[in-house]
C-alpha positions in Angstrom: 48.0 146.9 155.5 46.6 143.7 157.1 46.1 143.6 160.9 48.9 142.1 162.8 48.8 138.3 163.1 48.4 138.5 166.9 45.5 140.9 166.5 43.7 138.4 164.3 44.3 135.6 166.8 42.9 137.6 169.6 39.8 138.5 167.6 39.1 134.9 166.4 36.8 133.0 168.8 38.1 129.7 167.3 41.7 130.6 166.3 43.9 128.2 164.3 46.8 126.5 166.0 49.3 129.1 167.3 52.2 129.8 169.5 53.2 133.2 171.0 56.7 133.1 172.4 59.1 135.5 174.0 62.5 133.7 174.2 65.6 134.8 175.9 67.5 134.0 172.7 64.7 135.1 170.3 65.0 137.7 167.6 66.2 141.1 168.9 64.0 144.2 168.9 64.4 147.7 170.3 62.5 146.4 173.3 64.7 143.4 174.0 63.9 139.9 172.8 60.9 140.1 170.4 57.6 138.3 170.8 57.2 135.7 168.0 53.7 134.9 166.7 53.6 131.5 164.9 50.6 130.0 163.1 50.6 126.7 161.3 49.4 123.2 160.8 49.4 120.4 163.3 50.9 116.9 162.8 51.4 114.2 165.4 54.5 112.0 165.1 55.5 108.8 167.0 59.1 109.6 167.7 61.5 112.6 168.0 63.3 111.4 164.8 60.0 111.9 163.0 59.7 115.6 163.9 59.6 117.4 160.5 62.8 119.1 159.4 61.0 122.1 157.9 61.9 125.7 158.0 60.4 126.1 161.5 58.6 123.6 163.7 57.5 123.9 167.3 57.3 120.4 168.9 55.3 119.7 172.1 57.2 116.8 173.7 55.3 115.0 176.4 56.9 113.3 179.4 55.8 109.9 178.0 58.4 110.3 175.3 60.8 108.7 177.8 59.6 105.4 176.3 61.9 106.1 173.4 64.8 105.6 175.8 63.3 102.4 177.2 62.2 104.2 180.4 58.9 103.4 182.2 56.1 105.9 182.9 52.4 106.1 183.5 51.6 106.2 179.8 48.7 108.5 178.9 49.3 108.5 175.2 49.9 112.3 175.1 50.9 113.1 171.5 54.2 114.3 170.3 52.5 117.2 168.5 54.2 119.5 166.0 53.2 122.9 164.9 54.6 123.3 161.3 54.9 127.0 160.9 53.4 128.6 157.8 53.0 132.2 159.0 55.1 134.3 161.4 55.6 137.8 162.8 57.8 139.4 165.4 56.6 142.1 167.6 58.2 144.1 170.4 57.1 143.3 173.9 55.2 146.5 174.2 53.4 145.9 170.8 52.4 142.4 172.1 51.1 143.9 175.4 49.1 146.4 173.5 47.4 143.7 171.4 46.9 141.0 174.0 43.6 141.1 175.8 43.6 142.8 179.2 40.6 140.9 180.5 40.0 138.6 183.5 40.0 134.8 183.4 37.1 133.3 185.3 38.8 130.9 187.8 37.7 128.6 190.5 40.5 127.2 192.5 40.2 123.5 193.6 43.6 123.2 195.5 46.3 120.6 195.1 45.3 117.1 194.2 47.9 115.9 196.8 47.5 118.0 199.9 50.4 119.4 202.0 50.4 116.6 204.5 50.2 113.9 201.9 53.0 115.5 199.9 55.2 115.8 203.0 54.7 112.1 203.6 55.7 111.4 200.0 58.9 113.4 200.5 59.7 111.4 203.6 59.0 108.1 201.9 61.3 109.0 198.9 64.1 110.0 201.1 63.8 106.9 203.3 62.8 104.2 200.8 64.5 105.4 197.5 67.5 107.5 198.4 68.0 105.6 201.6 68.1 102.3 199.7 70.5 103.3 197.0 68.0 104.0 194.2 69.6 107.4 193.3 70.8 110.7 194.5 67.8 112.9 194.0 64.3 112.6 192.6 61.5 115.0 191.6 57.9 114.1 192.6 55.1 116.3 191.4 51.7 117.4 192.5 49.1 119.4 190.6 47.3 122.6 191.6 43.9 122.3 190.0 41.3 124.9 189.0 38.4 125.4 186.6 37.5 128.2 184.2 34.6 129.1 181.9 36.9 131.1 179.6 37.7 129.1 176.5 41.3 127.7 176.5 42.8 129.8 173.7 41.4 133.1 175.0 42.4 132.2 178.6 46.0 131.4 177.4 46.3 134.8 175.6 45.0 136.7 178.7 47.4 134.8 181.0 50.3 135.4 178.6 49.8 139.1 178.9 50.1 139.0 182.7 53.1 136.7 182.6 54.9 139.0 180.1 54.5 141.8 182.6 55.3 139.9 185.8 58.1 137.4 184.8 60.8 139.3 182.9 63.4 136.8 184.1 61.9 133.8 182.3 63.8 131.9 179.7 60.6 131.5 177.7 57.2 133.1 178.2 54.7 131.5 176.0 51.2 130.5 175.0 50.6 127.5 172.8 47.2 126.4 171.4 47.5 123.1 169.5 44.1 121.4 169.1 43.0 120.0 172.4 46.3 121.0 174.1 46.8 124.5 175.4 49.8 125.6 177.5 50.7 128.9 178.9 53.7 129.6 181.2 56.9 131.3 182.1 59.7 128.7 182.4 63.0 129.7 183.8 64.9 126.8 182.4 66.5 126.0 179.1 66.7 122.2 178.6 68.9 122.2 175.6 69.7 124.4 172.7 71.9 124.0 169.6 73.1 126.6 167.1 76.1 126.3 164.8 77.0 123.1 166.4 77.3 124.6 169.9 75.1 122.7 172.4 74.1 124.3 175.7 72.3 122.8 178.6 71.2 124.8 181.7 70.8 122.9 184.9 68.9 124.9 187.5 68.4 123.8 191.1 68.4 125.3 194.6 65.5 127.7 195.4 65.6 130.9 197.5 62.0 131.7 198.3 61.5 135.5 198.4 60.0 136.8 201.6 56.8 138.9 201.4 58.9 142.1 201.5 61.0 140.9 198.5 64.4 139.4 198.1 67.2 140.8 200.2 71.0 140.4 200.1 71.4 138.7 203.5 68.7 136.2 202.8 70.2 135.3 199.4 73.7 134.9 201.0 72.3 132.6 203.6 70.7 130.5 200.8 74.0 130.5 198.8 75.9 129.1 201.8 73.3 126.4 202.5 75.1 123.1 201.9 71.9 121.2 201.0 71.0 123.8 198.3 74.6 123.8 197.0 74.8 120.0 196.8 71.4 119.8 195.1 72.7 122.0 192.2 76.0 120.0 191.9 74.0 116.8 191.6 72.0 118.0 188.7 75.0 119.4 187.0 76.7 116.0 187.3 73.6 114.4 185.8 73.5 116.8 182.9 77.2 116.4 182.3 76.4 112.8 181.6 74.0 113.9 178.9 76.5 116.4 177.4 79.2 113.7 177.4 76.8 111.5 175.4 76.0 114.1 172.7 79.3 116.0 172.6 82.4 114.0 171.7 84.5 116.3 173.8 82.1 116.4 176.8 80.9 119.7 178.2 82.4 122.7 179.9 80.7 124.1 183.0 80.1 127.9 183.0 78.9 129.8 186.0 77.3 129.7 188.5 74.7 132.3 187.9 71.4 133.4 189.4 68.0 133.1 187.8 65.9 135.7 189.5 62.1 135.4 189.1 59.2 137.3 190.7 58.7 134.9 193.7 62.0 133.1 193.9 65.6 132.9 192.8 67.4 129.8 191.5 71.1 129.0 191.1 72.2 127.7 187.7 75.1 126.7 185.5 75.5 126.6 181.7 77.0 123.5 180.1 78.7 124.1 176.8 79.9 121.6 174.2 80.0 120.9 170.5 78.1 118.2 168.5 77.5 117.3 164.9 74.4 115.3 165.7 71.0 116.0 164.2 69.3 118.3 166.7 66.5 115.7 167.0 69.0 113.2 168.2 70.4 115.7 170.7 66.9 116.1 172.0 66.3 112.4 172.2 69.6 111.7 174.0 68.8 114.3 176.6 65.1 113.5 177.6 64.5 114.5 180.2 66.3 116.9 182.5 67.3 115.6 186.0 66.0 118.9 187.4 62.5 117.6 186.8 63.1 113.8 187.0 66.1 112.9 189.2 69.3 110.9 188.9 70.1 108.5 187.5 67.4 109.4 185.0 66.5 105.8 184.1 65.9 104.8 187.7 64.2 108.2 188.4 61.5 107.2 185.9 60.8 104.1 188.0 60.7 106.1 191.2 58.3 108.6 189.6 56.0 105.8 188.5 56.0 104.4 192.0 55.2 107.7 193.8 53.1 109.6 191.3 49.7 108.0 190.7 48.7 109.8 187.5 50.5 110.6 184.2 52.5 113.7 183.8 51.2 114.8 180.4 53.5 117.6 179.2 54.8 118.5 182.6 58.6 118.1 182.6 58.6 117.6 178.9 59.8 120.3 176.5 58.7 122.8 173.9 61.3 122.5 171.1 61.6 125.1 168.4 63.5 123.6 165.5 64.7 125.6 162.5 67.7 126.6 160.4 70.1 129.4 160.5 71.1 131.6 157.5 73.6 129.0 156.4 71.0 126.2 156.5 72.3 124.6 159.6 69.8 123.1 162.1 68.9 125.1 165.2 67.2 124.0 168.4 65.8 125.9 171.4 64.0 123.8 173.9 62.8 125.0 177.4 61.5 122.7 180.1 57.7 122.7 180.6 57.6 123.9 184.2 55.7 126.9 185.7 53.1 126.2 183.2 49.2 126.1 183.2 47.7 123.2 181.2 44.3 124.3 180.0 41.8 121.6 179.0 39.0 122.1 176.4 36.4 121.3 179.2 37.7 124.2 181.4 40.0 122.2 183.6 43.3 123.8 184.6 46.3 122.0 185.9 49.5 123.6 187.2 52.0 120.8 188.0 54.9 121.4 190.3 57.6 119.4 192.0 60.5 119.7 194.4 64.0 118.1 194.1 64.2 115.6 196.9 67.7 114.8 198.3 69.1 113.1 201.3 68.8 116.2 203.5 65.3 117.2 202.3 63.0 118.5 205.1 59.4 117.6 204.1 57.9 120.9 205.2 60.5 122.9 203.3 59.8 121.0 200.1 56.0 121.6 200.6 56.8 125.3 200.9 58.9 125.2 197.8 56.1 123.8 195.6 53.9 126.7 196.8 56.5 129.2 195.9 57.0 127.7 192.4 53.4 127.9 191.4 52.9 131.4 192.9 53.6 133.4 189.7 51.2 131.3 187.5 48.4 131.4 190.2 48.9 135.1 190.5 48.4 135.5 186.8 45.3 133.3 186.9 43.8 135.5 189.6 44.8 138.7 187.9 46.8 140.0 190.8 49.4 142.5 190.1 53.0 141.4 190.0 55.3 142.4 192.9 57.4 145.5 192.2 60.6 144.8 190.4 63.3 143.7 192.8 66.9 144.9 192.8 69.2 142.7 190.7 71.1 141.0 193.6 73.5 139.1 191.3 75.4 142.3 190.8 76.2 142.7 194.5 79.9 142.1 195.3 79.2 139.8 198.2 76.8 137.7 196.0 79.3 137.5 193.2 81.9 136.3 195.7 79.6 133.7 197.2 78.8 132.3 193.7 82.5 132.2 192.8 83.3 130.4 196.0 81.2 127.4 194.9 83.7 126.6 192.1 86.8 126.4 194.3 86.2 122.8 195.3 85.1 121.5 191.8 87.0 119.5 189.2 89.1 121.7 186.9 88.6 119.2 184.0 84.9 120.3 183.7 85.5 124.0 184.5 88.2 124.7 182.0 88.5 124.2 178.2 89.2 120.5 177.9 92.5 119.5 176.4 94.0 116.1 175.6 96.2 114.6 178.3 97.3 111.6 176.3 99.7 109.4 178.3 102.4 107.6 176.3 101.6 104.4 178.3 98.0 104.4 177.0 98.8 105.1 173.3 97.2 102.5 171.1 95.4 100.9 174.1 91.6 100.4 174.4 89.0 100.3 177.1 85.5 98.9 177.3 83.2 100.7 179.8 80.2 98.7 180.9 77.1 100.8 181.8 75.1 99.4 184.8 72.2 101.8 184.2 73.9 105.0 185.2 75.4 107.3 182.5 78.3 108.2 184.6 79.9 105.9 182.1 79.6 108.6 179.4 81.7 111.0 181.6 84.2 108.2 182.3 84.5 107.5 178.6 85.1 111.2 177.9 88.0 111.3 180.4 89.5 108.0 179.2 89.5 109.3 175.6 91.2 112.5 176.8 93.9 110.3 178.4 94.5 108.6 175.0 92.5 105.4 175.3 90.2 104.2 172.5 87.0 103.8 174.5 83.7 102.0 173.9 80.6 102.0 176.1 78.2 99.1 176.2 75.1 98.3 178.4 75.3 95.6 181.0 72.6 93.6 179.3 74.1 93.8 175.8 76.3 90.8 176.4 79.5 92.8 176.8 82.7 91.0 175.7 85.8 92.7 177.1 88.3 90.2 175.6 88.9 92.6 172.7 89.9 95.5 175.0 93.0 96.1 177.1 91.0 97.5 180.0 87.6 96.6 181.4 85.9 99.4 183.3 82.9 98.0 185.2 80.7 101.1 185.9 78.4 102.5 188.5 74.6 102.0 188.9 71.8 102.3 191.3 70.5 99.7 193.8 71.5 97.4 196.6 74.7 95.3 195.7 73.5 92.5 198.0 70.4 91.8 195.9 70.5 89.0 193.3 68.6 90.9 190.6 69.5 90.4 186.9 71.7 93.5 186.7 73.7 92.8 189.9 74.1 89.1 188.9 75.4 90.1 185.5 77.9 92.5 187.0 79.1 89.7 189.4 79.6 87.4 186.4 81.4 90.0 184.4 83.7 91.1 187.2 84.3 87.5 188.3 85.3 86.4 184.8 87.7 89.3 184.4 89.4 88.4 187.6 90.0 84.9 186.5 91.7 86.1 183.3 94.2 88.3 185.2 93.7 91.1 182.7 93.3 94.8 183.7 90.1 95.7 185.5 88.9 99.0 187.0 85.6 98.8 189.0 83.7 102.0 190.0 81.1 102.5 192.8 78.5 99.8 192.4 81.0 97.6 190.6 83.5 98.3 193.4 80.9 96.9 195.8 80.4 93.9 193.6 84.1 93.2 193.4 84.4 93.6 197.2 81.7 91.1 197.7 83.4 88.6 195.4 86.6 89.0 197.4 84.8 88.2 200.6 84.2 91.6 202.1 80.8 92.3 203.8 78.5 94.8 202.1 76.5 97.1 204.4 74.2 100.1 204.3 75.6 103.4 205.4 74.0 105.0 208.4 73.4 108.1 206.2 73.8 108.0 202.4 76.7 109.9 200.7 74.6 110.8 197.7 76.2 113.9 196.2 78.8 114.5 198.9 82.3 115.7 198.4 84.8 113.9 200.7 88.5 113.8 201.5 89.7 110.2 201.5 93.0 108.4 202.2 94.1 106.1 199.4 97.2 104.0 199.9 99.3 106.9 201.4 97.8 109.8 199.5 94.8 112.0 200.1 92.2 112.9 197.5 89.1 115.1 197.2 86.4 113.1 195.5 82.6 113.0 194.9 80.6 110.1 196.4 77.1 108.9 195.4 76.6 105.8 197.5 74.2 104.4 200.0 76.1 101.1 200.5 79.7 100.4 201.2 82.2 97.5 201.6 83.4 96.9 205.2 86.8 95.6 206.3 87.4 91.9 206.3 89.9 89.2 205.4 91.2 89.6 201.8 93.0 87.2 199.5 96.8 87.4 199.6 98.1 90.3 197.5 94.9 92.4 197.8 94.9 95.6 199.7 92.1 97.9 200.9 92.1 101.6 201.6 89.9 101.7 204.7 88.5 104.8 206.5 89.6 104.1 210.1 86.8 106.4 211.5 83.9 104.9 209.6 85.1 101.5 208.5 84.3 102.2 204.8 86.4 100.6 202.1 87.2 103.5 199.7 89.3 101.5 197.3 90.8 98.1 196.5 93.9 97.0 194.6 95.4 93.7 193.6 97.0 91.9 190.8 95.7 93.5 187.6 92.7 95.2 189.2 91.7 98.3 191.2 88.4 99.7 192.4 87.1 102.9 193.9 83.9 103.6 195.8 83.7 107.2 194.6 83.3 108.8 191.2 86.5 109.7 189.5 84.6 111.4 186.8 82.3 113.6 189.0 82.3 117.4 189.0 82.8 116.9 192.8 86.2 115.1 192.2 88.9 117.7 191.7 91.5 115.0 192.0 89.6 112.5 189.9 91.3 112.9 186.6 94.8 112.5 188.1 93.6 109.4 190.0 92.1 107.9 186.8 95.3 108.6 184.9 97.4 106.9 187.6 95.1 103.9 188.0 94.7 103.2 184.2 98.4 103.8 183.6 99.4 101.4 186.4 96.9 98.7 185.4 98.0 98.7 181.7 101.7 98.8 182.6 101.2 95.8 184.9 102.1 97.7 188.0 100.2 97.9 191.3 97.6 100.7 191.1 99.2 103.2 193.5 96.6 105.9 193.7 98.8 108.9 192.9 
């Protein structure tokens, strides 16, 4: 009987391309998910559509693949590399531990390329200059812990994998991949996207409880779960990934959870997003590059912010490993984790462990610095050969913890939490809407809700020369930026909204487009003293109260309006929450957001009134 495939890889000083994976959803064994050993041939392809549709392929997708979506990056030319599998075995975890080398890795630590003080200054700059100027709700900026080793990359990866299999049982994937001049080893907690039998799952993870030296404790975890900053941070990335789900799943996505992801040095909060799609899994992957948990939101603008504040290319950090295959019925399958908590091993002995923190309006620079240290702790401990901390109690099972998690959903939109059903309104039957995307995919969520209400809905980009004349309703959508600036996108929105006003045909403007409309009507536009990015608020709208999610840095202020136009003004802050007039309405907040439990009812009332020729009455 031949030696196990893994034993041959361990014994070979120059092994062929390989991957050793333990996946949460991998093949079952008596010892839990099995350890898959894959060997094959390498092929580099230019785009995700070119990834081979073979029996089984592991694709290493670099961050630079955002160029497929038209996003910017520091382009290092990192290849989209595919391991086309030709030999495979499955071992139990214990069998793999028995075969993997229990030997040290020679390591010299060089520290972070961006020191603590400089990273703290970057955090402050992003909060002030990006979030504070309307560029988005949250952004992830990385730094790299660097080290060197004399141990050859494939051997170092297998040694590190053994340690991570022992120390990080909560990982979604624990893996070592050797693919030519690219070698990666890590324990990532986060599924990016998976697809099996047409069911698509995404797994937004955000919010970090850093375990104290004595290990996690219930009171510390409860304090973390009640922290508004950590809660809002998770809701922001769920909203952003719902945009992606709405783009790939005709019926949108359902939010399941929240749950805890408990690792050795920290615990995260997470949701699962569930939907159905008949897209080729390579198209699902393309439409979801890359997760907001490692980039920011909106994702297109996050790419610009990353390029401004990171001085070097990301390589494979924040990209994905994507295992593509087929089930027993021949249907495509996909399992793609995010490349975080990963050591990147260079052929010349260089080691890079990239890490980032999610920066939001309430970020404290020193706390974000500490978070990056906690996130790299497990990989650095494996590099140094230090023993893992003793297994901690599973805190997610504690009644108080379960109650605190359930409490988070009490204020969220039922539309996204429950199985989605059509709410077709007779007044909307046979009518159509054109949604104009101003570089924020909230429009995909809006389109999902409009379709549920019975409207035939198309989405078009602002720079694709949108022609609303063939649609009953024009929805001018949200986007990042300062509405007072005369850049091409803002100018195009002004022209679009202005033309629609002159026709007297139904118009709904949301967030940025609400600000544009307000400016056209003569209202002043001002920056908020403190951004509302990712904030749930209770607002008064023409005699009714609504709970809605806000993602804005700018607002319209009260002023003289044309005859027949009304404004819903917050009398405490002076913010204009909404406008209504002949054949038009606008809202500053996001009707479609997870943070808007009253959003769908408001959307139904607004669209129904506009298309019936009645004043938009709110509710």
